[in-house]
N, C-alpha and C positions, 0 to 999 in steps of 0.2 A: 411916330415914331422921330423926334429928332436924332442928329447924330451924335450930341453926346448924349442922350440916352441912352440910345446902341450903344456905343463903346462903355458905359457903365455896367448895362446891362450884359454885355461881351463878358467882363471881367470877371462880374459873378457868375456867368456860364464855364468858364476857362476853368475856377476854382472848385466849382461842385464839379467839373467833369475831370480833372487830375484826382478828386477825394474818388468818385467812382471806379477811375481805373486801378487805385490802389488798394482799395476797400474799404476807404475809412468815411468817417461818417460826414453827410456830408455840412460846408460852412455854411453854405443858403442854397437852399433848393431852388431848381427853374420855376417854371410857374405850374399851375397844378396838373395843366395837360401833359406837359413834358415829363414832369417828376413822376406820372403814373407810366408813360409811355417807356420812361429811360428802367423802373425796375419791372417791367414786363420782359425789354431786351436784354439785363444783367442777369434773369434768371434762366432767360433764351440760350443764355451762354456767348451772348455774339464779342465777338473778338472787335477790342476798340481799334486796331491798328489793321482789321481790315480793308483792303485797297479796290475792292469792285462787290456790287449783287452776283448774283451765281447766276450762269445760264443754264436755266433748264428745260428751255425746249430745243429739239432738234431742227436748226435753222430752213434744213430743205422741206418741214411740213408747214412752216410759217404761213403761207398763203391759204392752206387747206383749211389750218385753225381759224386765221382772220375770215374764210369766206363763212366757215359755222357758227361764229360767234354772234350772239341777238345784237350786237351794237353795230355791227357792219354798216347794216343800213343809214344808220344815223351819222355815221363819218362826216358827211359835207354837215349836216347841222353843227354838229363840235366844231369840226374846221371855222366853217364861215364865222361863228362864236368867240371863236380864243386863236385861230391860227395867224391872223392879222395882228393882235398881241403881240403873240411869239415873235412872229418876224419882226414886227416895226422897233422894239425893245429888246431884240438880243436873247430872245427868252428860248427854251423847246416847250413843246406840247406833248404831251405824253395822254395815250388810252390804255389803259390795263383792262386783263380782266380778273374776275371778282376776289382769283388768290393774287394778286399783285404783280403779273406778268407780263412785261409789256408785249403788246402786240403790234400798236401804231406810232409813231411819232412824227413831227412835223417841226421845222426851225432852221435857223441858217446854217452853211455851212460849219463856221467857226466853232459855234455854239455845239453841233452834234459832234465834232471832232470831239472837242472837250468831253461832253457826252458820254460818246464811248470809251472814256479809260476807267469810268467807275461804273459800266453796266448799265447806263441807261439810256439804253438801246433793244433791240426787238430781240425777244425770247428770254430775258435777264427777269428775277423775281425780286420785287420790293417789299415782300411782307414785312414786318416787323423781327418775326421771326428768321427770317435772311439776312437783312441788314441792319437790323434798328429801330430807332424814331428816324422817320421819313414822315415828309408828308401824303405819301401811296398807300405808304404801312399802317400809319396812325390814322388815318384816315378812313381807311378800313376796318383798324383793329376798335374804333372808335364810334363806328356808321354817321362818321358829320365833317363837312368841311374842315378843315386846318390848314395851317399855315404853320410852317417849320424855319425857324431864321438860322442861318446860319452854325453857331455852336451848338444850336438846340437839338444838332443831331449827333446821336452818339459815337459812330464814326470819324475818326479825327477827318478822312480824305475829303468828307463832306462838308466840311467847315467852310466853305469858300462858296457853298449854292447854298440858295432858299426857296422852298416850294410852297404852293400854295396846291390843296386836292382837293377833290370832292367824291365821295361814293355814290355807286347809279345802282338803285336799288329795280330789279324787274317789277312791275305790278301782278304779274302775274306769278309766280312762284312765292316775290314775297324777302327773293334772298337780294343779295349784293351782287351784281352779276359783272362790274366790272367800276375804274377808276379813271377821272380825269385828273390830269395836275399840269401846272404851268411852272416849270424850274429855271433856273438862272444862278447867274454869280450875286452872292449876297446885298451888296448895296444896291443892286440895281432892281433888284424885286421887292414891290411895296406890298404890305402886307393888305391893304384894300384888295389886292388880285383875289385873295378867296372867296370875296363876294360873286366877282366875276363867274370865278371855276362854278361856287354855288351856285349861279342861278344857269347855267349851260347845264350841269348835273339834273336839275331841277325840269329845266327843256326837255331833255332826254330823257324822263322818267314820262311827261307827261305824252310825248311822240311814241313811247313805249304803249304807256295806255290805251290810246287811241288806235295802237293797231292791235292790243289784246280785245277791243271789244267789237272790232272789224272782222277779228278771227272768231271772236263767240256769236257773232250774227250768224257767219257763214254756219257755221255747225250747228247752230240753232235750228236754221231754216233746212239742211237734210236730216235733223235728229224729228221734225216735227212732221218731214215725210214719209215716215214709217208707219208701218200699221200697226193695231197691238199695244203691248206693252211693252217698250222696249229696253227699261231698264233706267238707269241715270245718265244724263251726259256729263263728262267731266272733262276739261281742257288737259293736254297733255302733261300740266301739272298738277292733277289732280283735282284741279278747283273745279266746285261743283254748282254748273252753268244750268241746268234744270232735270226738271222728273224728281225733283224729293222737295215738294212743295210743303210736308210737315217740319222741313228742317233736320230731319233725325240724324243727317251726317255732317251736320255745321257747314260751313263753308269749302271743306277742304278735306278731301279723302286723301290720306299719306302712301303714296306708293312706293315711297322706298326708304331704306332705314340710312345708306348713304348720306354722308352729311351734303356732299355735290350732287344732287339726282340729275339724271340723264337732263331733263330742262334746260337745266343750268352749267353742264358741267360740258365740256368742249369736248366733240368725239374726235379721235384721231384718225388717219385712213387705216380702213381693214375691220373697224368696229361692228359688230352687228347693230342691224337698227333696234330701237329702243322698244319699234310693238313687236318686233319677233320676240323677243325677251320676254315683255309679261304679257304674250297672247296666252289665255286659258288660265291668267294665275289666279288663284283663291287668295284671300284674305278675312280677317276677321273685322267685323267692323266695330264703329264706339258701342253700337247696342248689341254686341255678343252674337249676330247672327252674322252668317255666310257669305259674302259673294265673291261673284267670276266676273273677273274683270275680262273684258276683248276690246281690239281696237277697235277703232268706230272714226273713217275720213282720218284727220288729224289731232281726232281724241281719244276718249274711250267710252265705253257702254258699260255700266257696272249695272249686273242683276245678281238679286237673290236671290240664294240656291238653298232648298229643304238641305237640312245637315242632322245626323243624329245628335243625339246628345252627347258630345266632347266628354272623353274620360275625366277622372276625378285625378287633380294630384295633390299629392297626400306626401305631407312635411312633415318629420318627425325630428325636432332642431333643440327640444329640453334636453340636458341632463350631459353629462358626461363622455357618453358615448359616442363617437362622429356625427356628425350629420346624416340625414341619408331624405333620398325625395323616389318618389312613384310615380310614374305615371299608369293609370288604369292598376294593370297588376303586375306593372314591369318596375322595377327597381331600377336607377338608375346612378351613375358615379357622379359624385358630388363632390369637388372643394369645396373650402372654407369661403373664398368669394365669392363663389355661384351660390351657396348655400345665404350669404347676408343678403345677395343682390333679390333670392327669391323671398326671404323673410320680409324684408323694405316695401318691396310691391305686395306681398300677403297684407303688411300692414296698412296700407296705404292701397285701398281699392279702386280709386278714381284714376291712380295710377301718376307716375313720376315723369317728367324730362329727365335728358341727359344730363345736365346739369345740377338737377335737385339729387337726384341718383349719385353722381360724385361726389357732389358734398356732404351725404350723409354717410355713404364709404369711407371715403377717404379725408372728408372734414375741408379748410380751406386748400389742402396741397392736392385739393383730386384734381381731375383732365378729364373733361365729359368724353372725346377719344380714348380713352383708356374704357371707360365704361360700355361704349357702343362697340369695342371688341370685345369685351365679358358678353354682351349681350347675344354678338352675333354669333360666340361659342355656346351658350348657354341655347341658343334658340336651334342650334345644331343637333343638340339632343331631346329637345321639349318641343322643338315646333312650333303652332300655331297657339300653343298655348303661352306664349308671351307675346304680345301684340306690341305695335310701336305707335307713337304719336299721341298722346302719353306713352311710354313704357308702362305695361299693365298684366296682369293674369287673364284671361280668357277663356277661360275653363272653372269647372269646381274647383273648391278648395276646401282641403281637410287638412287642418294644420293643428297640431300639439298645443301650441301656444293659442292658439287662436280658443281651441276649446276652453282653455282654463280662463281666458278671458269671457268666456260665457258662463261659466260656472262661478266666476267672480260678481258677474251682475245678476246671477240670482240668488248670491248668497247662499250658495248652498257646499257646506263643509265636506261634505262625505263626496262627491264628486271632486270635487277640488283636489281634498288628497290624495285621491288615485290618480288622476289625470296630471297631475303638477311633477315631474320628474327631476327636476331641478334647473338652475337658470339659462336662460335661453342664448345658446351659443356663446358655452362660456370660454372659448379661446379668442372672441371674435373682439377685435378691436375700434370696432368702427364706432362714430361718435352718435350714432341714433340708435344702433343696435344697443351699444350700451347703455343707453338712458332709459330705452324697451326694459332691458332686463333688470337694470335696479327697481325699476316701477313695478312690473310684474310679482320681481322677488317681496317688494315691500308688502305690497297689495295683498297677496298670498299670506305672507306672514300674519299680516294684520288681521286677515279672516279667520283662520284657523285657531289664534289666539283666543278672539272674541267667540268663535262659535264651534269650535272644532269639539271633540270629544278626545280622550287620551287614544285612542286608534288612530286618529287623524295626524295628531300631534307626532306620533310615533314614525307614522310615514313621512311626512316632513324631516324632523329627523335622520333620515336615510337618506335625504338631499345634501348638496354641497354646503346650500346655504343654511341647513336648521342642523348640520351636523352637531357643530360648537356652540350653536346660540344660547347664550347661557338661562334667559327666563322660558324660553321651549323646554329646557331640559330641568331647570326648576317644577318646573308642574309635570313634568314626569317622573320625579325623585319623589315627588311627595304621594307618589302612587304607595300601598300596601306593600309592605317591603318580600312579602310571597309573590310580587308580580317582578317577571323577569326584565320588564323594561324598566322597573324602577330601577334597578344595580344597574344595569347599563348606563341609564341615564347619571347615578352617581359615579359611576367609574369616569365617566368622561367628564364632569366637572370637575373631580378631584384626582388627577392621573397620579 
């Protein structure tokens, strides 16, 4: 891009920035990637007048944190690829963890001094939620290499900087574990730098893949030396290496619900080893069987263990009373939010991701982190009745609304009238629950009007939806005047 074009783009950005700062509509928007990042950052409450990225690591631990990070062995490779560029052009090279926390940097004395002033230094965090639009944070948010130029940053203090960054994905866990970035003053950093940074990230990923295959081979040799039927061999992150020829477990066994599992998370000094924490853990597998997880060398062995039929989960969610849940013969306390989650899992038997559940419960305003926290609270009450990855019910389910669906499918008005006690979770504002509630109400009404006798219609007229239903009441009012149901229906029609 020529300097003339840069000047014109800078003027556009300044106008959009002033509008964003005052809450006005943007006269012209920046390019799509930056516009989306600005919107995420503004929703996160970023202060446009902030002066620095926050310091989130105790620097006395930084050497231990570096040594524990999976990118540490690849630093010479990244330095060889990018450090010369940084030194020769007066830029700084940065390597962060998967949450945008700076672990390493290289550059000349002058540029490092300027970087210190904005927190582009060890232990500071550069996620979008911490400092808004920037190369590191936006690369992590989008999962691809990005170049952020000068006024494209949301915080004004960063307008003298430009940066090119690319995320690094661990092939073992499938998660982003770091980001590599080259930053410098605005006009000295060419946008083509993003191609070089992206190539460096891909090279790091290929080395990680090579190391992963070498670890797998060592584990496989140890596994094959065992006698008998040792179980399924898993990597430390739950990847299936061997022992499951039918593929019933899929490519990976979810070991953690935590969004930052131990294979990707940096362990601080004093934390217990993950093998110790995971030893002997029982889990519900995707086919409903129970597995026992035991440490083996650098990975895990997963053995299927016999188990009794788990107790049924009974959900009573129809009608105007409070929703209730029982596991076996024991009733449990239940909030409306937890009832919504259980209803959604019952309606989606193959399971839902945290993102899908969040959308179904909260709509566009949902946050998967909130759903994970709610699931954690639910599991503290219901234990392994809720499985993960995806979230699903891993036990027999008896739900009044599912029974109504079965009676509808069988076109059995008698059973339907007895089972339908009213709308599904009538106080719920969940978009998906509202849709299911309205659909169920419409189907029940149509079936009873088409196939039901006066007894069935009278039962429906006692529910919230049928109490003032004109067509249902007209049918009942037409009964002989000696029938008490006729008098009641006429009273409702003409109060």
